[in-house]
Each structure stands twice: as structure tokens, then as C-alpha cells.
C-alpha positions as CSV (number, residue, x, y, z in Angstrom):
1,M,49.3,-6.3,61.3
2,S,51.9,-6.6,58.5
3,N,50.6,-6.3,55.1
4,M,53.3,-8.2,53.9
5,K,52.0,-11.9,52.3
6,F,53.6,-15.0,52.9
7,T,55.7,-16.3,50.3
8,G,56.8,-19.7,51.8
9,S,61.0,-19.0,53.2
10,K,64.1,-19.7,52.0
11,Q,64.0,-23.6,52.9
12,Y,59.9,-23.8,52.9
13,V,58.2,-24.4,49.5
14,A,54.7,-23.8,50.1
15,S,51.8,-23.9,47.7
16,Q,49.7,-21.3,46.8
17,E,46.8,-22.8,48.7
18,L,48.6,-22.5,52.1
19,M,50.1,-19.3,51.5
20,A,46.6,-18.2,50.9
21,A,45.6,-19.7,54.1
22,V,47.9,-18.3,55.9
23,D,47.3,-14.9,54.7
24,V,43.9,-15.4,55.3
25,A,44.6,-16.6,58.9
26,R,46.3,-13.7,59.6
27,A,43.9,-10.9,58.3
28,L,40.8,-12.8,60.0
29,E,42.7,-12.9,63.2
30,K,42.2,-16.8,63.9
31,P,44.0,-20.4,64.1
32,L,45.2,-21.7,61.3
33,L,44.8,-25.5,62.2
34,I,46.9,-27.0,60.1
35,K,46.5,-30.8,59.1
36,G,48.2,-33.6,56.4
37,E,50.5,-36.5,56.6
38,P,53.8,-37.0,58.7
39,G,56.3,-35.6,56.3
40,T,54.4,-33.1,54.5
41,G,55.6,-30.0,56.8
42,K,53.1,-29.2,58.8
43,T,55.2,-28.8,62.1
44,M,58.2,-26.3,59.8
45,L,55.6,-24.1,58.8
46,A,55.6,-22.2,61.8
47,D,59.5,-21.5,61.6
48,A,58.8,-20.8,58.1
49,I,56.3,-17.7,59.2
50,S,58.6,-17.1,61.8
51,E,61.6,-16.5,59.5
52,A,59.5,-14.5,56.4
53,F,58.4,-12.3,59.0
54,G,60.8,-11.7,61.1
55,M,58.8,-12.9,64.2
56,K,60.1,-14.5,67.0
57,L,58.8,-18.3,67.5
58,F,57.2,-19.8,70.6
59,I,56.6,-23.7,70.5
60,W,54.2,-25.8,72.7
61,N,54.9,-29.2,71.9
62,I,51.3,-31.0,73.1
63,K,52.1,-35.2,74.5
64,S,49.2,-37.4,75.8
65,T,49.7,-35.9,79.3
66,T,49.7,-32.4,78.1
67,K,46.9,-30.1,80.3
68,A,45.9,-26.5,78.9
69,Q,46.8,-24.7,82.0
70,D,50.9,-26.1,81.4
71,G,50.5,-23.5,77.9
72,L,49.2,-20.7,80.7
73,Y,51.4,-20.8,83.5
74,V,52.4,-22.9,86.5
75,Y,52.4,-22.4,90.3
76,D,55.4,-23.8,92.0
77,T,54.0,-24.7,95.1
78,I,57.0,-27.4,95.3
79,Q,59.8,-24.5,95.4
80,R,57.8,-21.6,97.7
81,L,57.6,-24.5,100.2
82,Y,61.2,-25.6,99.7
83,D,62.6,-21.9,100.3
84,S,60.3,-21.2,102.9
85,Q,62.0,-24.1,104.6
86,F,65.5,-23.1,104.5
87,G,64.7,-19.2,105.4
88,E,65.1,-17.8,101.6
89,E,63.9,-14.1,101.1
90,G,60.9,-13.3,99.2
91,V,58.8,-16.5,99.9
92,D,55.9,-14.1,100.2
93,D,55.9,-12.8,97.1
94,I,54.0,-15.4,95.2
95,A,54.8,-13.7,92.0
96,R,58.0,-15.1,92.5
97,Y,57.2,-18.6,91.5
98,I,55.1,-18.3,88.9
99,K,56.1,-19.7,85.3
100,L,54.4,-18.7,82.5
101,G,53.8,-21.6,79.8
102,K,54.2,-21.1,75.9
103,L,51.1,-19.6,75.4
104,G,51.9,-17.2,78.3
105,E,54.6,-16.2,77.1
106,A,53.4,-15.2,73.8
107,F,50.7,-13.2,75.0
108,K,53.4,-11.2,77.3
109,S,55.3,-10.5,74.2
110,E,55.9,-6.7,73.8
111,E,56.1,-7.7,69.6
112,Q,54.1,-9.8,67.5
113,V,55.2,-13.1,67.8
114,I,54.7,-16.9,66.1
115,L,52.8,-19.8,68.8
116,L,53.1,-23.1,67.3
117,I,50.4,-25.7,69.3
118,D,52.3,-28.8,68.2
119,E,50.1,-32.1,67.5
120,I,47.1,-30.9,69.8
121,D,45.5,-34.1,68.6
122,K,47.9,-36.1,71.1
123,A,46.1,-34.4,73.8
124,D,42.8,-35.5,75.9
125,I,39.9,-34.8,73.9
126,E,39.1,-31.7,76.4
127,F,42.1,-30.5,75.9
128,P,40.9,-28.2,72.6
129,N,37.8,-26.8,74.4
130,D,39.6,-25.8,77.5
131,L,42.0,-23.3,75.3
132,L,38.7,-21.7,73.6
133,W,38.3,-18.4,75.8
134,E,42.3,-18.0,75.9
135,L,42.2,-18.2,72.5
136,D,39.5,-16.5,72.0
137,K,40.0,-13.4,74.1
138,M,44.0,-13.8,73.8
139,E,44.2,-13.6,77.9
140,F,44.0,-15.4,80.8
141,Y,43.6,-15.0,84.5
142,I,46.3,-16.1,87.2
143,H,43.9,-16.6,90.6
144,E,47.4,-16.4,92.9
145,T,48.6,-12.6,92.0
146,K,45.1,-11.8,90.7
147,E,47.0,-10.5,87.4
148,T,44.9,-10.9,84.1
149,I,47.7,-11.6,81.9
150,K,46.5,-10.3,78.2
151,A,48.1,-10.2,74.7
152,K,49.3,-6.9,73.6
153,T,49.5,-7.9,70.5
154,R,48.0,-10.7,69.3
155,P,50.4,-13.9,68.5
156,I,49.9,-15.6,65.0
157,V,48.6,-18.9,66.3
158,I,49.6,-22.2,64.3
159,I,48.0,-25.6,65.8
160,T,48.8,-28.7,63.9
161,S,47.3,-32.2,63.7
162,N,47.6,-35.3,62.8
163,A,44.3,-36.5,62.9
164,E,44.6,-39.1,65.2
165,K,41.6,-38.4,67.4
166,E,38.9,-36.0,65.7
167,L,38.9,-32.5,67.5
168,P,35.1,-31.0,68.8
169,D,33.1,-28.6,66.4
170,A,33.3,-25.9,69.2
171,F,37.1,-25.4,68.5
172,L,36.9,-26.4,65.0
173,R,34.5,-23.1,64.0
174,R,37.3,-20.5,65.7
175,C,40.0,-21.7,63.8
176,I,40.8,-21.6,59.7
177,F,41.6,-25.4,58.5
178,H,44.2,-26.2,55.8
179,Y,45.2,-29.7,54.9
180,I,48.5,-30.1,53.5
181,R,48.3,-32.5,50.4
182,F,51.3,-34.5,49.8
183,P,53.5,-33.2,47.3
184,E,53.3,-34.1,43.6
185,K,56.7,-34.8,41.4
186,E,57.6,-31.6,40.2
187,E,56.0,-29.6,43.8
188,M,58.9,-32.7,45.1
189,Q,61.3,-31.3,43.0
190,E,61.4,-28.2,44.2
191,I,61.8,-29.2,47.8
192,V,64.8,-31.4,47.0
193,N,66.1,-28.4,45.3
194,V,66.1,-26.2,48.0
195,H,67.9,-29.2,50.0
196,F,70.0,-29.5,47.4
197,E,72.7,-27.2,44.9
198,N,73.7,-29.8,42.6
199,I,72.2,-32.8,42.5
200,D,72.3,-35.2,39.3
201,E,69.5,-35.4,37.8
202,N,69.8,-39.0,36.3
203,L,70.0,-39.7,40.3
204,L,67.1,-37.5,40.9
205,K,64.8,-38.9,38.5
206,H,65.6,-42.5,39.3
207,A,64.8,-42.0,43.3
208,M,61.6,-40.0,42.9
209,D,60.8,-42.2,40.4
210,T,61.1,-45.2,42.6
211,F,60.1,-43.1,46.1
212,Y,56.7,-42.6,44.3
213,W,56.6,-46.3,43.4
214,I,56.9,-47.1,46.1
215,R,54.6,-45.0,48.5
216,E,51.9,-46.0,45.5
217,I,52.1,-49.4,47.2
218,K,48.7,-49.8,48.7
219,E,49.9,-52.7,51.4
220,V,52.7,-50.2,52.8
221,R,51.8,-49.1,56.1
222,K,53.9,-46.3,56.7
223,K,54.5,-44.3,53.2
224,P,57.9,-43.0,53.0
225,S,57.9,-39.1,53.6
226,T,59.3,-35.9,52.6
227,S,61.7,-35.9,55.0
228,E,63.0,-39.3,54.3
229,L,63.0,-38.8,50.5
230,I,66.1,-36.0,51.3
231,D,67.8,-38.5,53.8
232,W,67.8,-41.1,51.3
233,L,69.4,-39.2,48.6
234,N,71.9,-37.9,50.8
235,A,72.7,-41.6,51.1
236,L,72.7,-42.2,47.8
237,M,75.2,-39.5,46.9
238,L,77.4,-40.2,49.7
239,G,77.6,-44.4,49.0
240,G,78.4,-43.0,44.9
241,I,75.3,-45.6,44.4
242,D,74.7,-45.8,40.3
243,P,70.8,-44.4,40.0
244,E,70.2,-47.0,36.8
245,T,70.2,-49.6,40.0
246,L,68.2,-48.1,41.9
247,R,64.6,-49.9,41.5
248,D,66.3,-53.9,40.9
249,K,68.4,-53.0,44.4
250,L,66.8,-50.6,46.5
251,P,69.8,-49.5,48.8
252,F,69.9,-48.0,51.9
253,L,65.9,-49.1,52.1
254,G,66.1,-48.4,55.9
255,V,66.5,-44.8,55.4
256,L,63.4,-44.5,53.5
257,I,61.2,-47.4,55.1
258,K,60.9,-47.7,58.7
259,K,58.8,-50.9,59.0
260,D,60.0,-54.6,58.7
261,E,56.8,-55.8,57.2
262,D,56.9,-52.7,54.6
263,I,60.7,-53.4,53.3
264,E,59.6,-56.8,52.6
265,T,56.4,-55.5,51.1
266,V,58.7,-53.6,48.6
267,K,61.3,-56.3,48.4
268,K,58.6,-58.7,47.1
269,R,56.9,-55.9,44.5
270,R,60.4,-55.4,43.2
271,I,60.8,-59.2,42.2
């Protein structure tokens, strides 16, 4: 394993605690489970690690219907049946109809890669437990071809969760855990500076003050995230908005807030 330390990337500002968590997970060869509210950069972390270490990134996006088997391999029996009906050659070669999932592709790689299992809590509650053996041993068995796929180099596994449901204890024990807290103003300014080279300081100050004021309103159900702040700043610059009027006029509020009731709440608090 490379002795390089993770220090973030050109497009990703990471806290000291997060950088340390990445390095510990790599050293202990355990998956890094990342939690945090939407917009804190959970998914982007894997891309930043990929860029920092020059490693290929495999992304397994989890949905409510996703099964653990999907990440290993799929046996395309339908295509094989179709080919046999039309006399295609090689139908007897079952390996032709085995398609590796993202986990399988990461294991097959000749070089160390990054594997992102994104939003694991969207799947069924048994989904994490179904992956325990594969993530522990870094191998799985293909019954149709009687072949064992074993990782030549253990991938760096990043797992994200929005905490929509509790994950099993047996799964949690096998992970290094880190919660990405929402950035304070100073950290947020660093993130903004990554996206804007020459932003007007007065505009940034008033926009940040308004942004954090909105986030502090308890009645706001879906609080604006970092990505929405970036979009809002872009809109404000394109619109040539006077920074001094931001709190009073709240221009382009729909860029920052995405729920009707939250918009009404903010407007009432402004008065």
C-alpha cells in the first residue's frame, strides 16, 4: 500500500479528522463508512481519494431494489437462451454470460482501486450483512463457472450512508466510521474559494451570512447544502445582485431552498 497521506484534492477540502479517518481505514484495510447530512461531500470523497492517489474509481450506486448479488456478478440466462435459439456459437461457454458487478470489477483489477458503495442505507436491511464475507475476505464464488474471484490488491472501500435506517451491528464492527459535520463558516469559505477564483468579498460575506441564517431557522425542514450555496453564488453573480440587499430581497431563493413550505417560512422570518 502507498505510504502517501490523504490531504484532500484540488476540488475537495477535507478536515483534518476526515483525512486521518481515510488514512486509518487504508492502514487497517477496512471499509470507511461515511455519514453526514446531504451536501457535506460524502460521495465526492471517493472521487477526491481517486484523484489524490491516481487510482481508478468504481461506483456502485445503491437503490431500494439493489441486492448484494448485483455487485458481485449476474448470469444472463435470457441472453444465453436467446443465442441458443438462433444458433449462436459459444453458447456452451457459460463464462460468456457472466457479467461482473462493480464489486467484481474492483476485485478483478490488476491495480489497487477505489470502490464507492454509495448510499448503502437505501437497500434492504439485510443488504449490508449479505456483503460481510466479500468485504472481509475480498473474494466471492461464481457457482455457474466454479470460479473464485479474489482481489489481487485489496481495494480502498468507501461506503456512504444518509442514516435513513440503522445499519447492522455486525456490519458496523467491520468498518471505520466517520461523520462529516456541516462546515463552519471558515471551512465553507475554503470550499467556496475552490470553486470561485475571484469572487467579490462583499457578496461572499452577505451570501454566507444569509445562508447560515437560513440554516439556523429551526422550522426549515430541508436546510440548504454546500452544493446549493455554490449554485446560489453563481446565480447571484450572473444576476448582478447587490450584496447589501440579499437579506431583504432573498433573490433566487428557489436555487437555495427546494421546498415550498421552507420558502414561505424563510420569507416570514425575513419580515
